C-alpha positions in Angstrom: -17.9 10.2 -11.5 -20.8 11.4 -9.3 -21.0 10.8 -5.6 -24.1 10.9 -3.4 -23.4 11.8 0.3 -26.1 11.0 2.8 -27.2 13.2 5.6 -29.0 12.1 8.8 -29.9 14.2 11.9 -26.6 14.4 13.7 -24.3 13.8 10.7 -21.3 16.1 11.0 -18.9 15.0 8.3 -21.1 15.4 5.2 -19.4 18.7 4.1 -16.0 17.3 4.8 -16.8 14.4 2.6 -18.4 16.6 -0.1 -15.3 18.8 0.0 -13.0 15.8 -0.4 -14.6 14.3 -3.4 -15.0 17.7 -5.1 -11.3 18.4 -4.4 -10.6 15.3 -6.4 -12.7 16.5 -9.2 -16.0 14.6 -8.7 -19.5 15.9 -8.8 -21.4 15.4 -5.5 -25.0 15.6 -4.3 -26.1 15.7 -0.7 -29.1 13.4 0.0 -31.4 13.9 3.0 -32.3 10.8 5.0 -36.0 11.2 4.4 -35.6 10.8 0.6 -36.8 7.5 -0.7 -34.7 7.4 -3.9 -31.1 8.0 -4.8 -30.1 10.2 -7.8 -30.2 8.0 -10.9 -26.8 9.0 -12.2 -24.5 8.3 -9.2 -21.5 5.9 -9.2 -20.9 5.9 -5.4 -23.0 6.3 -2.2 -21.1 7.6 0.8 -22.5 7.4 4.4 -20.3 9.9 6.3 -19.3 10.2 9.9 -21.0 11.9 12.7 -23.6 10.9 15.4 -26.7 10.0 13.4 -29.7 10.5 15.8 -27.3 11.3 18.5 -26.1 7.7 18.7 -29.2 7.0 20.9 -29.8 3.3 21.6 -26.7 2.3 19.7 -24.6 4.0 17.0 -26.4 3.6 13.6 -29.3 1.6 15.1 -31.9 4.3 14.3 -30.4 5.5 11.0 -30.8 2.0 9.5 -34.6 2.6 9.5 -34.4 5.9 7.6 -36.3 5.8 4.2 -33.1 6.4 2.2 -31.5 3.2 3.5 -34.0 1.1 1.6 -32.7 2.7 -1.6 -29.1 2.2 -0.4 -29.6 -1.5 0.2 -31.3 -1.9 -3.2 -28.4 0.0 -4.8 -25.8 -2.2 -3.1 -27.6 -5.4 -3.9 -27.5 -4.5 -7.6 -23.8 -4.0 -7.4 -23.6 -0.3 -6.7 -20.6 0.9 -4.7 -21.2 2.1 -1.1 -18.7 3.5 1.3 -19.4 4.0 5.0 -16.9 6.1 7.1 -17.0 5.9 10.9 -20.7 6.3 11.8 -21.4 5.2 8.2 -19.5 2.0 8.9 -21.7 1.5 12.0 -24.8 2.1 9.9 -23.7 -0.5 7.3 -23.3 -3.2 9.9 -26.7 -2.3 11.5 -28.5 -2.6 8.2 -26.8 -5.9 7.4 -24.7 -4.8 4.3 -21.5 -5.6 6.3 -20.9 -8.3 8.8 -20.0 -7.8 12.4 -20.7 -5.0 14.8 -19.0 -1.9 16.3 -18.9 -1.7 20.1 -17.8 0.9 22.6 -14.0 1.3 22.6 -12.3 -1.0 25.1 -11.0 2.0 27.2 -14.6 3.5 27.2 -13.2 6.8 25.9 -13.6 8.8 22.7 -10.4 8.5 20.7 -9.4 11.3 18.4 -5.9 11.3 16.8 -3.8 10.5 13.7 -3.4 6.8 13.4 -1.4 4.5 11.1 -3.3 1.7 9.3 -1.9 -1.1 7.2 -3.5 -2.1 3.8 -4.4 -5.7 4.0 -6.1 -6.2 0.7 -6.1 -4.0 -2.4 -7.9 -6.2 -4.9 -11.0 -4.0 -4.6 -12.4 -0.7 -6.0 -11.5 1.2 -2.8 -7.9 0.5 -2.2 -6.6 -0.5 -5.7 -4.3 2.5 -5.8 -2.6 1.5 -2.5 0.1 -1.2 -2.1 -0.6 -4.3 -0.1 1.0 -3.8 3.4 1.4 -0.1 2.7 1.2 2.0 5.9 -1.1 5.0 5.7 -1.7 7.8 8.2 -5.4 8.6 8.6 -7.2 10.4 11.4 -9.6 8.4 13.7 -12.3 9.9 15.9 -14.8 7.5 17.5 -16.2 6.2 20.7 -17.7 3.0 19.2 -15.0 1.7 16.9 -14.3 -1.6 18.6 -15.1 -4.0 15.7 -16.4 -7.5 16.7 -17.3 -10.6 14.8 -17.5 -14.2 15.9 -14.6 -16.7 15.1 -16.5 -18.2 12.1 -17.2 -14.7 10.7 -13.6 -13.7 11.2 -12.4 -16.8 9.4 -14.7 -15.9 6.5 -13.3 -12.3 6.3 -9.8 -13.6 6.2 -10.5 -16.3 3.6 -12.4 -14.0 1.3 -10.0 -11.1 1.5 -12.6 -8.8 3.1 -10.3 -7.2 5.7 -9.3 -3.9 4.2 -7.1 -2.2 6.8 -5.7 -2.9 10.3 -4.5 -0.5 12.9 -0.7 -0.6 13.1 2.5 1.2 14.3 5.0 3.0 12.2 6.6 -0.3 11.2 3.4 -1.8 10.1 3.0 -4.1 13.1 -0.6 -4.6 14.2 -1.6 -2.8 17.3 -4.6 -2.5 19.6 -6.2 0.9 19.4 -9.8 0.4 20.5 -10.1 -3.3 21.2 -11.1 -4.3 17.7 -10.7 -8.0 17.0 -7.6 -8.6 14.9 -6.9 -4.8 15.0 -9.4 -4.5 12.2 -10.1 -0.9 11.1 -12.1 -1.6 7.9 -13.8 -4.4 5.9 -15.8 -5.0 2.8 -18.6 -7.4 1.8 -17.9 -10.6 -0.1 -18.9 -9.0 -3.4 -16.4 -6.2 -2.7 -18.8 -3.3 -3.6 -19.7 -2.3 0.0 -16.9 -0.8 2.2 -16.7 0.4 5.7 -13.9 1.8 7.9 -13.5 3.7 11.1 -10.6 6.0 10.0 -11.5 9.2 8.1 -9.8 9.4 4.7 -11.7 12.5 3.8 -9.7 14.3 6.5 -6.4 13.3 5.1 -6.2 15.2 1.8 -3.7 17.9 2.7 -0.2 17.5 4.0 -0.5 20.7 5.9 -3.1 18.9 8.0 -0.8 16.0 8.7 -1.4 13.6 5.8 -2.7 13.4 2.2 -2.9 9.5 2.2 -6.7 9.8 1.9 -6.3 10.9 -1.7 -5.2 7.5 -3.0 -7.9 5.8 -1.0 -10.8 7.9 -2.3 -9.5 8.0 -5.9 -9.6 4.3 -6.0 -13.3 4.5 -6.8 -12.5 6.2 -10.1 -10.0 3.6 -11.3 
């Protein structure tokens, strides 16, 4: 499997992401945002975390206009798999590949900590190695992770199995971390080939750092 990792001005997790996939045995290629095409032999596009364009105006709102995003949208519309992590999730909502929006955390502070999340749906290419209702420990680090969608949209997410993970406590009970509606931490599109989440699975690959739960998440794409 080969993975393309995008880079925008302000991205700061591209090397973490590259390290994660290479640690799992996959080839990777970094792609600068001014490129107009993606490598022809890739199986997955990852939009990593960071602060693209300094989060000016709104997180992800400028990155959506970068030339490479046209290629990403085309890739996704043809069934290609795309994963957005943190700022990448924000960019995917801004460009319209995922529904909803990410707002400022309800406490108005940047949150950085280890956080438990509960697997809501595993019938997809991302979480198929996880068990439904499994509790994972994955780091979060964001200021604009407060996921919002209107009631009709939320109903659609529930009905179509598009909610991937929710924030929870050690017992798997949903909890409010940043104000996200329904404690949602990650979603996918209806076709289940575009995925976005605020937690950072690429930072959870070594138990010495607190958790290796990210391995089973990222390896799902190779199933």
